N, C-alpha and C positions, 0 to 999 in steps of 0.2 A: 581724517575729519576729527576735529575736537569733540570731546565727550559731550560738552554743552550743546553742541550743534546736533549731535545724534539724538540727544533727549528732546530738545525743543523742536526740531524740524520734523523728526520721524517717529519717535517713540510716543511722546505725548498726544499728538493728533490722532494716532491710530489706536492707542492702548489706554490713553489717560482717563477715559471714562469707565473703564473696567474696574471691578473690585479685584483685589490681588487674588483672592481665592478662586476666581474664575479663569485665570491665566493657566492654561495647561500647555503641554508640549505641542498639541495640535494647534492651539491658538498662536504660539510662537511660529509654527511652520507656515501658518496662513499669513502671518505678519511678513515673513520672508518672501512668500509668493507675491504679496502686494508690492513689496519693494521691487521685486524683479519686473512685475507688470508696469510699475511706474517708471522704469528705465534706470533705476539707481544702479551704479556700477558695482561690479562684483567685490572690488576691493572695499568699497564703502559698505556694502552689505556686511562684509565680515566685521568691520569696525563697529557698526551699529548693533550687530548681534552680540558682540562681545560686551558692549556697554549694557545692553538690556540683560544679558546673562549675569553680569555683575550685580545689578539691581535686584533681580529676581532671586539670585543665590543668597544674597545678604538677607532678604526677607524670609526666605526658607530656613536659613541657618538660625534666625531669631525666633523661629516658631510661628511666623505670621501665615505660613502656608503649610498645609498637611503633606502635600506630595511635591517632589522636586519638579518645578515647572518647565525645566529645560532638558530633562532626562532624555537622552537619545536624540536630541536635536543637533544635526550636523552643521558646520559652517560651510557656506557656499565656497566652492572651489573656483579660484580665479581662472578665467579662460581668456586668452588673447581675442581682441576684437576681430582680428582677421587670421584665419588659419590658411597658410600656404602650404600646399601639398605637392612635392615634386612628382614627376611621372617616372616611369621605370627607366627611360632613356637617361634622365637626369641623374637618377641614382647610380646607374652604371657608369656614367661619366665620372661622378664623384669618386667612386671605387677605383677607377682607372687612374686617376691622378692623386689620390691621397697617400700620405705616407702610411706605413704599415699599422701604427697605432691608431690613427684616425680611421683607417679602413676597417679596423676590427670594431671601433665604437659605432661606425656607420652601419656595419652588418648587424650588431646587436640591437640597434635601435629600429632599423627598417625590417629586419627579419624576425625579431621577437617583441617589438614594442616597448623596449626599455627606455627609461628616462636617461638623461645624460649621466648622472651619477651612477646609476645602476649599471650602465654600459661600461663605465670606467672601472667598475668593480668585477668585471667578468672573470669568472674562476673556473679552472678545469674541474674542480670538484663539484660544481653545481650542474654538471651533466649527470642527472640522476637516473636517466633512461635513454634509449636510443633516440627518442623524439620528445623528451621533456628536459626543460632547463628550469632550475629552481632559483628564483630570485629572493634573496633574504637580507640584502644589505646594499648599501650605495657608498660611494666615496663622496664624503661631505665637501661642499664646494669651499667651505671656509677652512676647515681643519685638515683637508686632504687625507683624512683617515676613514676607515670603515665606519659606517653609522648605520642606524636602523632605517627601514623604508618609511617613505612619506605615508601617512595615514595608517602606519602599523605600529604595534608595540614591539619592544625589543624581543627578538626570537621568533617573531612571526614572519611568514613568507608567503609567496604565491608561486604557482607553477605555470609556465607558459609553453606553447608548442615550440619545439626546437627543429625547424626545417633542416633537411639533410644538408643543403648547401651552407647553412649557418654553422652546423656542427663540423663540416669539413674546413670551413675557414678558421674556426677555433683550433682545430687540430693542426692545420698548417702553420698557424702562428706559434703554437706551442712547439712544434718541431723546429722551427727557425729560431725562436727567441727564448724558449724555455719558459719556466715559471718560477715564482718564488716558493719557498718551502711551504707556504700556506696554500699554494695553487693559483695565486693571482697571475694574470698574464701581462696586464699593463702596469708598468712601474717606471719611476723616473731615476735620475742618477743620484738623488739626495736620499733615497730610502727605498724600502720594499714596495710601497704602494704608489700608485701612479701620481704623477704631478698634475696640477691643475691644467685644464685645457688652456693652453697659451693663446691669447687672443691673436698673436702673430701667426701661429700655425693655422688657426682656423680661417683668419683672413687670407692667408696665402692660398688656401685651399679654394676658397669661393672666388678669388681672383682668377683662377683657372677655368671656372665654370661660367656658363651663360648667366648674364645678369637677370635675376628674378627678384622683383621687389618684395622685401619682406622675407626672403628665404634665409634660413639659418639651420644650424644642427638639429634643432627640434623638429624641422620638417621632416627628417628622416623617420621620427617616431609616428608623425602624422601619416606618413606613407604606409606604415604598418596597418594602421586603422583603415585607410582607404583600400589597400589590398584585401584585408579580411572582410570588410562590409561588402566590397564590390564582388567578392567571391561567394557571397550568400551566407557567411558565417554569422550566427545570432549576435545581435548587439550585446545581449547579456553576457555572452562569453568574451567578446571583445573588451567589455568594461572591466571584467575580472582580470583578464590577462594584462591589461594596461594599468591596473592598480588605481583605478579612479575610485573615489570615495562613494559615489553613487552612480547608478546607470543614468540618472538624469543628466549628469555632467557629460557623459558619453554622447547622449542624445543630442544635447544642446550644441555640442561641438561638432558632431559629424552627421547630423540629420540630413544635410545637403547631399550627403553621399548616397542616400537611399530614396531618391526621388520617385522611383517606381514601385516601392515596396507596398503601398496601398493597393495600386492597380493590379499588382501581381497577386496579392493576397485575395483580392476579390475574385479573380480568375480561378485561383486554386479552391477557394471556398465554394464557388459556384458548382464545381464538379461534384460535391457531395450533397447537393441539395435536391429538392424534388424534381426540378426541371431537367435534371441530368439523366433521368431514367430513359 
């Protein structure tokens, strides 16, 4: 979306009547809520917010505003319109026909909720406890080299549950293929670090599986969320483990996986009220 369009169509109609000094982070967040309510796409929301930030930061830097008007305001995270989640039978089929490297990537995504690049950076040294895996980098899709995590600063990490079956899969891969001197398990013929996921390899994998419209490698990460939420794990924990920027993102993406949560909560809360005596 061109900057002029962002200003004329979205920013001026909603904020044009305000004095600069009255624009605070709360006002900006409400502005984003209005964009969401009006059905503005998440990608466009990001572009609009960046334009607004540039305008407000310029005013702040020039002394027109006392406080930073966008301090702490986070960009909306893009979410696909349709989330396609495989069932357990589909995941098992994929694991049965995938080559060893893709098998390990699928295991890390479905078992620990890792993104594609994070799964490609699987490292034996990240097993920091019997049931804990530490995620602190990804293999960048452009450079094919280790890079910081999405939404994190260099050196920051998150820790995720390490199911026994995932740990055993990592250990089997290490025993069969070994690791690099830095501990990476996946790597390609041209260097220590893994090659990019070749479209041909992925296409070959899905050609062997039942046709499901919209299914792709990212679906295995969605499976993790489905498995966790369906098992009653709090969405706050799931959001943290998946590395989402905010719990709102997790809620918007996976709310449909918790259709009975309100009914269940009402039943549980009723047991602690006066009519339960």
